[in-house]
C-alpha positions, 0 to 999 in steps of 0.5 A, a space after each residue: 690178307 696174309 700174303 705169305 700164307 697165300 704165297 705158300 698155298 699157291 706154291 703147293 698148287 700143280 696146274 694140270 693140262 687137259 690133254 687128249 689122253 686125260 679126256 679119254 681117261 675122264 670119259 672112261 671114268 664116267 662110263 665106269 661110274 654109269 654117269 653121262 652128260 655135261 653135268 659130270 664133265 668137269 667133275 670127271 676131269 678133276 677126278 681124273 687129274 686127282 687119280 693120276 697124282 702120287 698119293 696120298 691125295 686130298 681133294 676139296 670139293 662142294 660136290 663130294 657125292 658126285 666126285 666119290 662116284 668117280 674116285 671111289 676111295 682112292 682120293 680123300 674127299 674134303 667137303 667145302 
């Protein structure tokens, strides 16, 4: 493991708290995308946090299709 590289990557992370306001915005994203249910709950919280960031924003995900429904073209999605 390359510890300096890992430390650099970790220094770039930003921890986002799940707040009532974030949850409400997430629910609004789900509604506007026509999605519902627990399958999309975490995706919508991640999308909401990404959309709140100052751009440009890139999001690494294995679920590009669902995240794209929530973010549109406002977030650059990278498939893992």
